[in-house]
LOKE-428427 format. One line per 5 residues: for each residue x, y, z of N, C-alpha, C. Coordinates in steps of 0.05 Angstrom, whole numbers, padded with zeros to 5 digits. Each point is the difference from the previous one (the first is absolute). Layout:
BEGIN
X Y Z X Y Z X Y Z  ...
END
This chain:
BEGIN
-01290 00003 00789 00011 -00015 -00033 -00018 00014 -00020  00017 00014 -00020 -00014 00010 -00026 -00014 -00022 -00010  -00024 00008 -00017 -00012 -00021 -00014 00009 -00012 -00016  00017 00014 -00021 00019 -00010 -00015 00011 -00040 00009  00011 00013 00030 00011 -00023 00002 -00020 -00029 00005
-00021 00017 00018 -00020 -00023 00006 -00004 -00009 -00020  -00008 00006 -00020 -00020 -00007 -00020 00023 -00028 -00022  00027 00014 00004 00019 -00022 -00015 00010 -00019 00030  -00015 -00003 00023 00010 -00021 00017 -00020 -00017 -00005  -00030 00014 00003 -00022 -00018 -00006 -00001 -00015 -00029
00002 00005 -00027 00011 -00011 -00016 00015 -00022 00004  00021 00004 00019 00023 -00025 -00005 -00017 -00021 00009  -00011 00005 00029 -00011 -00021 00015 -00019 -00019 -00013  -00019 00024 -00012 -00018 -00022 -00019 00019 -00008 -00020  00014 -00001 -00016 00017 -00014 -00017 00010 -00024 00015
00013 00000 00022 00010 -00016 00013 -00021 -00025 00013  -00019 00006 00002 -00026 -00022 00013 -00008 -00008 -00026  00000 00016 -00019 -00006 -00012 -00032 00016 -00029 -00008  00023 00011 00006 00024 -00023 -00017 -00001 -00025 00027  -00001 00002 00022 -00007 -00023 00025 -00027 -00008 -00009
-00022 00011 -00006 -00021 -00026 -00005 00006 -00022 -00033  00017 00022 -00013 -00006 -00009 -00025 00024 -00028 00006  00030 00004 00016 00011 -00029 00006 -00014 -00020 00012  -00014 00014 00020 -00012 -00024 00012 -00018 -00021 -00018  -00013 00015 -00017 -00022 -00007 -00012 00012 -00025 -00028
00029 00011 -00009 00026 -00015 -00006 00003 -00027 00002  00005 00006 00032 00013 -00021 00018 -00022 -00022 00003  -00021 00011 00005 -00021 -00021 00008 -00011 -00021 -00020  -00008 00014 -00025 -00015 -00012 -00023 00016 -00008 -00019  00028 00007 -00003 00022 -00012 -00027 00007 00025 -00009
00016 -00009 -00023 00009 00023 -00009 -00017 00007 -00030  -00007 00025 -00001 -00016 00009 -00025 -00005 -00013 -00022  -00020 00011 -00016 00003 -00019 -00020 00015 00018 -00029  00007 -00021 -00014 00026 00008 -00015 -00016 -00003 -00032  00008 00028 -00019 -00010 00000 -00025 00001 -00028 -00010
-00020 -00004 -00027 00009 -00036 -00006 00019 00009 -00013  00014 -00017 -00004 00033 -00011 -00010 00021 00015 00010  -00004 00016 00017 00024 00016 00017 00009 -00023 00015  00028 -00003 00002 00013 -00011 00021 00007 00007 00024  -00005 -00019 00021 -00002 00008 00028 00025 00013 00009
00003 00018 00018 00023 00020 00010 00003 -00013 00015  00029 00000 -00001 00018 -00021 00016 00002 00009 00037  -00006 -00022 00012 00001 00007 00029 00026 00013 00032  00006 00020 -00002 00019 00004 00009 -00001 -00002 00033  00022 00004 00018 -00004 00005 00030 -00015 00013 00010
-00010 00003 00020 -00010 00017 00013 00003 00025 00004  -00016 00024 -00008 00011 00018 00005 00015 00016 -00040  00002 -00020 -00006 00008 00008 -00038 -00020 00013 -00011  00008 00011 -00017 -00031 00006 -00028 00001 -00015 -00020  -00023 00009 -00011 -00008 -00017 -00016 00024 -00003 -00021
00000 -00031 -00012 00021 00001 -00029 00035 -00005 00015  -00005 -00006 00030 00020 -00002 00016 00012 -00026 -00011  00027 -00007 -00003 00008 -00028 00002 -00007 -00016 00025  -00006 -00032 -00006 -00002 -00013 00024 00017 -00012 00018  00001 00004 00024 00030 -00003 00011 00006 -00032 00002
00027 -00003 00005 00006 -00033 00003 00003 -00010 00030  00002 -00034 -00005 00010 -00001 00022 -00029 -00016 00012  00008 -00017 00022 -00027 -00012 00020 -00019 00023 00000  00012 00019 00014 -00017 00021 00004 -00024 -00003 -00014  00004 00006 -00032 -00025 00016 -00015 -00009 -00028 -00007
00008 -00028 -00002 -00009 -00021 -00006 -00028 -00001 00029  00004 00003 00018 -00015 -00001 00020 -00028 00021 -00004  00019 00022 -00005 -00024 00023 -00008 -00023 -00009 -00014  00009 -00006 -00025 -00020 -00012 -00020 -00013 -00022 00012  00009 -00019 00011 -00021 -00025 00002 -00018 00015 00026
00005 00027 00016 -00016 00007 00018 -00008 00026 -00009  -00002 00002 -00023 -00018 00025 -00012 -00026 -00002 00014  -00010 00026 00010 -00033 00002 00014 -00013 -00012 -00010  -00009 00009 -00033 -00024 -00018 -00016 00007 -00026 -00002  00023 -00014 00012 -00005 -00030 00000 -00001 -00010 00022
-00004 00003 00027 -00012 -00010 00019 -00022 00018 00016  00001 00028 00002 -00017 -00002 00014 -00027 00008 00001  -00012 -00013 -00032 -00029 -00008 00002 -00007 -00026 -00002  00023 -00020 00010 -00005 -00024 00001 -00019 -00015 00027  -00024 -00013 00004 -00010 -00008 00012 00008 -00001 00022
-00011 00001 00021 00010 -00004 00031 -00008 -00031 00012  00021 -00017 00005 -00006 -00032 00004 -00018 00005 00029  00006 00017 00017 -00015 00001 00024 -00031 -00001 -00009  -00009 00003 -00019 -00032 00002 -00001 -00012 -00024 -00022  00016 -00009 -00003 -00007 -00027 -00016 -00014 -00020 00018
-00015 -00018 -00014 -00017 -00015 00010 00018 -00031 00008  -00014 -00005 00031 00021 -00028 00013 -00006 -00015 -00018  00019 -00014 00009 00012 -00026 -00019 -00024 -00017 00014  -00013 -00019 -00021 -00011 -00024 -00003 00006 -00023 00030  -00006 -00006 00019 -00001 -00016 00020 -00022 -00028 00000
00019 -00016 00000 -00013 -00019 -00009 -00022 -00012 00031  -00024 -00007 -00010 -00014 00001 00026 00006 -00030 00020  00004 00011 00026 00004 -00022 00026 -00021 -00016 00000  00002 -00032 -00003 -00013 -00021 00010 -00013 00003 00015  -00020 -00016 00017 -00014 -00001 00029 00017 -00014 00012
00007 -00003 00023 00010 -00016 00019 -00012 -00028 00007  00011 -00028 -00016 -00001 -00016 00000 -00005 -00021 00035  -00020 -00015 00009 00005 -00009 00028 00014 -00035 -00012  -00008 -00012 -00031 00012 -00019 -00006 00010 00005 -00030  00018 -00019 -00015 00015 00001 -00024 -00028 -00009 -00018
00002 00012 -00020 -00009 -00023 -00019 00007 -00027 -00009  -00006 -00018 00000 00004 -00022 -00006 -00006 -00014 -00033  -00013 00007 -00012 -00012 00001 -00019 -00015 00011 -00020  00002 00001 -00033 -00015 00017 -00014 -00035 -00006 -00004  -00019 00023 00006 -00024 -00011 -00003 -00006 00006 -00032
-00025 -00012 -00007 -00009 00017 -00026 00019 00001 -00030  00018 -00020 -00003 00025 00007 -00021 -00007 -00031 -00015  -00016 -00016 00007 -00009 -00024 -00021 00017 -00018 00005  00012 -00018 -00015 00018 -00022 -00003 00031 00019 00000  00007 00009 00018 00015 00015 00001 00017 -00010 00023
00027 00010 00002 00027 -00012 00028 00017 00017 -00009  00009 00000 00026 00030 00020 00001 00018 -00008 00019  00029 00000 -00015 00030 -00014 00000 00007 00023 00017  00015 -00008 00021 00011 00018 00013 00027 -00004 00017  00023 00014 -00004 00028 -00016 00007 00011 00018 00028
00013 -00001 00022 00005 00015 00016 00031 -00002 -00002  00009 00024 00014 00032 -00008 00007 00027 00015 -00011  -00016 00002 -00029 00027 00004 -00015 -00002 00028 00003  00007 00013 -00031 00010 -00020 -00023 00034 -00014 00008  -00001 -00019 -00017 00035 -00016 00012 00003 -00004 -00034
00024 00007 -00008 00007 -00013 -00023 00004 -00020 -00006  00001 -00017 00022 00005 -00033 -00021 -00022 -00010 -00009  -00026 00011 00011 -00030 -00019 00010 -00021 00021 -00024  00002 00022 00009 -00021 00019 -00019 00005 00007 -00016  00023 00000 -00014 -00008 00003 -00030 -00005 -00028 -00015
-00002 -00024 00005 -00013 -00025 -00006 -00028 -00001 -00001  -00006 00014 00026 -00029 -00005 00004 -00013 00029 -00017  00015 00019 00000 -00013 00022 -00024 -00007 -00007 -00026  00027 -00021 -00012 00007 -00003 -00022 -00035 -00029 -00009  00000 -00007 00023 -00028 -00020 -00001 -00018 00006 -00011
-00010 00023 00024 -00026 00020 -00002 00006 00015 -00034  00016 00005 -00004 00001 00014 -00029 -00001 -00014 -00020  00002 -00025 00003 00002 -00030 -00022 -00030 00003 -00001  -00023 00003 00022 -00023 -00009 -00003 -00018 00018 00007  00014 00017 -00007 -00022 00041 00002 -00013 00001 00021
00018 -00011 00026 -00016 00008 00028 00013 00021 00022  -00019 00006 00011 00007 00026 00020 00001 -00005 00026  00011 00003 00017 00007 -00015 00032 00003 00027 00014  -00001 -00002 00029 00005 00016 00023 00030 -00001 00004  00017 00016 00004 00031 -00011 00019 00004 00022 00020
-00010 -00018 00022 00013 00018 00033 00018 00003 -00003  00020 00025 -00003 00027 -00006 00011 00007 00014 00025  00028 -00005 00005 00006 00005 00029 00018 00030 -00007  00003 00014 00010 00010 00023 -00008 00039 -00004 -00003  -00003 -00017 00023 00039 -00012 -00004 00004 -00014 -00025
-00018 -00013 -00017 00007 -00007 -00022 -00003 00009 -00021  -00021 00025 00001 -00013 00014 -00017 00027 00019 -00014  00010 00014 00025 00018 00022 00001 00026 -00014 -00018  00006 -00025 00001 00023 -00013 -00012 00000 -00003 -00024  -00032 -00012 -00017 -00002 -00002 -00014 -00019 00020 -00018
00001 00018 -00005 -00022 00016 -00010 -00002 -00002 -00026  00014 -00016 -00021 -00007 -00003 -00021 -00020 -00018 -00006  00001 -00024 00018 -00026 -00018 00001 -00026 00007 00007  -00002 00023 00018 -00016 00019 00004 -00012 00009 -00023  00007 00009 -00013 -00005 00020 -00026 -00007 -00027 -00029
00018 -00019 00007 -00012 -00015 -00018 -00030 -00019 00012  -00011 00000 00022 -00020 -00010 00009 -00019 00020 -00003  00004 00032 00003 -00021 00018 -00010 -00007 -00007 -00027  00026 00002 -00022 -00001 00007 -00026 -00015 -00034 -00005  -00002 -00019 00000 -00027 -00023 -00002 -00020 00007 00005
-00007 00019 00023 -00030 00004 00008 -00009 -00013 00028  00022 -00018 00011 00000 -00005 00023 -00006 00025 00029  -00013 -00018 00023 -00006 00021 00019 00026 -00002 00012  00016 00019 00014 00019 -00001 00020 -00017 00015 00013  00004 -00016 00035 -00011 00001 00031 00024 -00004 00016
-00015 00011 00021 00026 00009 00017 -00001 -00022 00023  00023 -00006 00002 -00006 -00027 00025 00028 00003 00026  -00005 00036 -00003 00026 -00001 00029 00018 00010 -00005  00029 00009 00003 00023 00001 00000 00019 -00024 00002  -00010 -00021 00024 00022 -00015 00014 -00015 -00025 00001
-00024 -00004 -00002 -00017 -00027 00003 00002 -00003 00041  -00013 00026 00011 00007 -00011 00030 -00036 -00006 00009  -00003 -00014 00024 -00025 -00003 00011 -00008 00027 00005  -00028 00009 -00010 -00005 00024 00009 -00011 00011 00016  -00020 -00015 00017 -00014 -00006 00025 00019 00008 00026
00028 -00008 -00011 00022 00006 00027 00015 00025 -00003  -00014 00013 -00027 00022 00022 00005 -00022 00028 00006  00015 00024 00011 -00003 00029 00009 -00020 00013 -00032  -00022 00018 00000 -00011 00008 -00029 00017 00013 -00004  00021 00022 00007 00025 00012 -00012 00011 -00023 -00019
00003 -00018 00010 00021 -00025 -00012 -00014 -00012 -00028  -00026 -00002 00009 -00016 -00012 -00024 -00005 00027 -00017  -00007 00026 -00002 00003 00020 -00012 00035 -00001 -00018  00011 -00005 00025 00029 00001 -00031 00006 -00024 -00015  -00011 -00022 00007 -00002 -00029 -00017 -00006 00002 -00028
-00035 00019 00006 -00021 -00014 -00025 00011 00025 -00020  00003 00037 00025 00005 00017 -00020 00026 -00001 -00013  00024 -00006 00012 00026 -00001 -00012 00001 -00020 -00030  -00017 -00030 00001 -00004 -00002 -00025 -00021 00006 -00019  -00020 00014 00010 -00016 00026 -00011 00020 00015 -00024
00016 00006 00019 00017 00026 -00024 00021 -00010 -00017  00007 -00024 00010 00019 -00017 -00015 -00014 -00006 -00030  -00027 -00014 00001 -00015 -00002 -00030 -00005 00030 -00011  -00012 00021 00019 -00006 00018 -00016 00025 00018 -00014  00017 -00006 00018 00025 00007 -00018 00014 -00011 -00027
-00008 -00023 00002 00008 -00020 -00024 -00022 00008 -00021  -00026 -00011 00007 -00024 -00001 -00020 -00015 00022 -00001  00005 00028 00023 -00015 00023 -00008 -00026 00002 00013  00000 -00019 00008 -00030 -00007 00015 00007 -00014 00028  -00025 00006 00021 00011 -00017 00028 -00025 -00022 -00010
00005 -00023 00022 -00013 -00031 -00009 -00035 00011 00015  -00015 -00019 -00010 -00029 00003 00008 -00012 -00021 00015  00027 -00017 00009 -00011 -00028 00015 00021 -00007 00014  -00004 -00013 00025 00021 00000 00015 -00003 -00032 00013  00013 -00018 00008 00003 -00018 00009 00016 -00003 00023
-00006 -00016 00027 00017 00003 00025 00006 -00025 -00004  00023 00002 00003 00015 -00033 00004 -00006 -00013 00019  00002 -00024 -00008 -00012 -00023 00019 -00028 00008 -00001  -00022 00014 -00010 -00028 00003 00005 -00001 00008 00020  00018 00008 00019 -00008 00018 00027 -00005 00030 -00003
-00023 00005 00002 -00014 00022 00002 -00002 00014 00036  00002 00033 -00007 -00018 00005 00025 -00012 00019 -00002  -00005 00023 00019 -00026 00024 -00007 00016 00023 -00001  00033 -00007 00004 00020 00028 -00008 00000 -00004 -00033  00008 -00023 -00011 00007 -00008 -00025 -00023 00010 -00020
-00017 -00007 00007 -00031 00006 -00009 00001 00031 -00005  00002 00013 00019 -00006 00030 00005 00029 00024 -00017  00024 -00013 -00003 00029 00003 -00008 -00007 -00008 -00027  -00004 -00024 -00008 -00012 00000 -00032 -00018 00012 -00022  -00017 00007 00024 -00023 00020 -00012 00010 00023 -00015
00016 00013 00034 00018 00029 00002 00011 -00006 -00030  00013 -00026 -00009 00022 00006 -00026 -00022 -00001 -00029  -00021 -00005 00005 -00024 -00009 -00019 00008 -00025 -00015  00001 -00027 00025 00003 -00014 -00018 -00022 -00024 00012  -00012 -00009 -00008 -00021 -00026 00011 00026 -00025 00005
-00015 -00012 00019 00013 -00029 00007 -00017 -00022 -00017  00022 -00018 00001 -00013 -00025 -00018 00018 -00022 00002  -00021 -00018 00010 00018 -00037 00012 -00004 -00010 -00020  -00009 -00025 00008 00003 -00016 -00025 -00025 -00034 00012  -00005 -00007 -00027 -00017 -00020 00012 00007 -00027 00000
00018 -00009 -00022 00017 -00026 -00007 00032 00005 00013  00006 -00016 00011 00032 00011 00013 00017 -00031 -00003  00021 00003 -00016 00016 -00019 -00012 00018 -00014 00011  -00001 00020 00025 00023 -00009 00022 00033 -00016 -00020  -00005 00018 -00025 00025 -00007 -00009 00025 00010 00012
-00003 00013 00018 00019 00016 00019 00020 -00032 00016  -00016 -00016 00002 00011 -00027 00018 00014 -00016 -00026  00003 00006 -00030 00006 -00021 -00017 -00012 -00024 -00001  -00027 -00005 00004 -00014 -00024 -00003 00008 -00017 -00021  00013 00016 -00016 -00001 -00015 -00029 -00022 00009 -00028
00014 00005 -00023 -00021 00006 -00031 -00025 -00011 00011  -00001 -00025 -00006 -00027 -00010 00002 -00025 00005 00021  00016 -00003 00014 -00018 00013 00024 -00009 00022 00002  00020 00023 -00009 -00012 00026 -00004 -00020 00008 -00019  -00002 -00018 -00022 -00014 00000 -00022 -00028 -00008 00006
-00005 -00028 00017 -00018 -00006 00005 -00011 00018 00025  00011 00011 00019 -00020 00024 00021 -00008 00016 -00022  00005 00013 -00022 -00013 00024 -00017 -00014 -00012 -00009  00000 -00025 -00014 -00018 -00008 -00012 -00031 -00003 00006  00009 -00013 00039 -00017 -00011 00011 -00018 00027 00007
00013 00020 00000 -00015 00026 00015 -00013 00021 -00017  00007 -00010 -00029 -00011 00018 -00009 -00031 00003 -00012  -00009 00035 00003 -00030 00005 00005 00004 00020 -00014  -00026 00012 -00008 -00009 00024 -00012 00015 00023 00025  00015 00020 -00010 00008 00023 00032 00017 -00015 00017
00013 -00020 -00001 00015 -00016 00006 00040 00020 -00001  00012 00005 00025 00024 00016 -00003 00021 -00026 00013  00014 -00004 -00013 00026 -00018 -00006 00020 00013 00007  00020 -00013 00021 00021 00019 00016 00018 -00029 00002  00028 00001 -00011 00021 -00001 -00010 00026 00018 00005
00025 -00005 -00007 00018 00015 00012 00024 -00001 -00028  00013 00025 -00003 00015 00002 -00012 00034 00010 00014  00002 -00005 00026 00023 00011 00016 -00010 -00012 00014  00024 00005 00020 00004 -00024 00029 00010 -00019 00000  00014 -00009 -00019 00008 -00029 00009 00004 -00007 -00028
00002 -00033 -00003 00006 -00010 -00023 -00036 -00009 -00014  -00005 00022 -00025 -00026 -00003 -00012 00001 -00006 -00019  00022 -00022 -00012 -00007 -00019 -00026 -00023 -00018 00001  -00004 -00003 00020 -00034 -00014 00006 -00027 00010 -00012  00009 00032 00005 -00027 00017 -00003 00001 00007 -00033
00029 00003 -00006 -00002 00004 -00033 -00014 -00026 -00012  00025 -00022 00003 -00020 -00027 -00017 -00030 -00004 00010  -00015 00010 00020 -00027 -00012 00002 -00019 00021 -00013  00011 00033 00006 -00015 00007 -00024 00003 -00002 -00030  00018 -00008 -00014 00002 -00011 -00028 -00021 -00021 -00007
-00004 -00011 00030 -00018 -00026 -00008 -00032 00008 00003  00003 00013 00024 -00035 00001 00004 -00018 00024 -00012  00021 00017 -00006 -00011 00029 -00019 -00016 -00018 -00030  00019 -00005 -00015 -00024 -00020 -00018 -00021 -00008 00003  00007 -00019 00021 -00028 -00013 00011 -00020 00018 00011
00000 00018 00012 -00029 00025 00011 -00002 00009 -00025  00012 00002 -00026 -00001 00023 -00021 -00019 -00015 -00017  00015 -00033 00001 -00019 -00024 -00015 -00027 -00004 00023  -00002 00001 00020 -00029 00003 00016 -00022 00014 -00008  00013 00019 -00018 -00025 00025 00003 00009 00020 00014
00026 00001 00019 -00004 00025 00019 00013 00021 -00022  00005 00023 00012 00012 00027 -00001 00014 00014 00017  00027 00000 -00008 00015 00005 00029 00004 00036 -00007  -00009 00012 00018 -00007 00036 00000 00015 00007 00032  -00001 00026 -00003 00012 00016 00024 -00026 00018 00009
-00004 00008 00025 -00028 00014 00003 00006 00033 -00002  -00018 00007 -00001 -00001 00027 -00012 -00005 00027 00023  00008 00024 00003 -00006 00023 00016 -00004 00021 -00013
END
């Protein structure tokens, strides 16, 4: 090949490589800087020269959204730190029955709800006296009354897990126990944005599997100190007397806001709550 032709080919190859590197640099780092006051050059379709009119239609809009400078330098979420996970509590051998080291304080708890016939009246009474309580809800009731769950949380009450369908836990297989507790926790978390931190076994019947599964779900077991037996409908006066007789620092009172006619429970709360407060008791909820 004559010398002149070889020189021309080498020059063409060098110019091509330079152009490729320049294109890659613009593609990676975005558009080159423009002089102050200069108007941005319109972007045309791939392959169009500078100043070409932008293409119309959905393809052009998509190309504008997916311009390399707008997405290639975004951080990769795969390298983001893992989300915070709540510490799993230890596996207990027995539930908590009362609170310790809280002075002259008591806990009021209500099981089996929420029930639109009785829960709103209980919430109203607690709100009137600016007291917080614990509500151990059943999943089958909670899923039908999410607004009541949100009202509980908005008033500062603790929403706990009381299984899905109120079964006798020791008679269930571990997989069924997991379904009962896990499904209820999912409803609470989906409604309130956070899973429950406490659970209570129906009938107060616990077993090793329930303690293990409850801990895996991030919950502590809580029983009670004072049982009003309000589910037997013994009369409003009897319920009031049982609460006042059992009042003590750290005591946990068990009542119900669902599962039957709970009008006596509603009426009793209106009577014994102000008496507890007048006696110097502080109605509170446990912290975790």
